[in-house]
TORKE-388151 format. One record per residue (C-alpha): residue in one letter; x, y, z. Coordinates in steps of 0.25 Angstrom, whole numbers, plus 2048, in hexadecimal, padded with zeros to 3 digits. Example, Ala and Ser with C-alpha at 12.3 -4.5 7.8 and 13.67 -1.06 7.14 Angstrom:
BEGIN
a8317EE81F
s8377FC81D
END
This chain:
BEGIN
xE36F18349
xE3CF1B33B
xE37F25331
xE34F21324
xE40F2931F
xE49F22328
xE43F14324
xE46F18315
xE54F1C318
xE55F0E320
xE50F06314
xE59F0D30A
xE65F0A314
xE62EFD314
xE61EFC304
xE6EF03303
xE75EFA30E
xE70EED307
xE74EF32F9
xE83EF62FF
xE83EE9306
xE87EF0312
xE81EE531C
xE87EED328
xE7EEFA324
xE72EF1321
xE73EEB32F
xE74EF8336
xE66EFB331
xE61EEE338
xE5EEED347
xE68EE234D
xE5CED834F
xE55EDB341
xE4FED033A
xE4FECD32B
xE47EC5323
xE49EC0314
xE43EB430B
xE51EB3306
xE57EB2313
xE4DEA7315
xE50EA1308
xE60EA1309
xE60E9F319
xE53E9631C
xE57E9432A
xE55EA332D
xE46EA3328
xE49EAF321
xE4CEB732E
xE59EBC334
xE5BEC5340
xE66ECE344
xE71ED533D
xE7BEC933D
xE70EC2335
xE6DECD32B
xE7CECF329
xE7EEC1325
xE72EC131C
xE76ECD314
xE84ECA314
xE80EBB30D
xE76EC4303
xE81ECE2FF
xE8BEC22FD
xE82EBA2F4
xE7DEC72ED
xE87ED22EC
xE80EDA2E3
xE72EDA2EA
xE6BEE72EA
xE5FEED2EF
xE57EF72E6
xE4CEFE2EE
xE3EEFE2E8
xE35F032F4
xE38F08302
xE2CF0930C
xE2FF0E319
xE26F11324
xE24F0D333
xE31F06335
xE2EEFE329
xE36EFD31C
xE31EF7310
xE3CEF5305
xE3AEF02F8
xE46EEE2F0
xE4CEE72E3
xE56EDC2E7
xE61EDC2DE
xE6CED22DA
xE72ECD2CE
xE71EBE2D1
xE62EBE2D5
xE56EC52CF
xE52ED12D4
xE48ED12E0
xE3EEDB2E6
xE3FEDA2F5
xE36EE12FF
xE3CEE130C
xE36EE731A
xE3FEEE324
xE39EF1332
xE41EFB33A
xE42EFE349
xE4BF0934E
xE4FF0C340
xE55EFE33F
xE50EF3337
xE4AEE833F
xE45EDF335
xE47EDE327
xE3EED431E
xE3EED130F
xE2FECF30C
END
């Protein structure tokens, strides 16, 4: 089990890797068979029904997002972490779209993210 402090550190590493567009560092935080769900993924790739599995699929998704929105940044608002669950609230910022407040849940097992879900 991860401590609350370790979960907060993981959350901050996740945000930093995302803002740096460092997909390798971002994927290092995930289990090899992790899943990711996002309504935006569902909209842009309806064949996925919003759900992808594994690092290869996540790499492709995030690379596509970073190519499409090179100035994309996440500004944290709240991080709540306990019992191997991290809840993130952040502002999604990019010049080409209106800012959005996003809520995302990360489930952690053995200090790696096994599921991320944009709520």
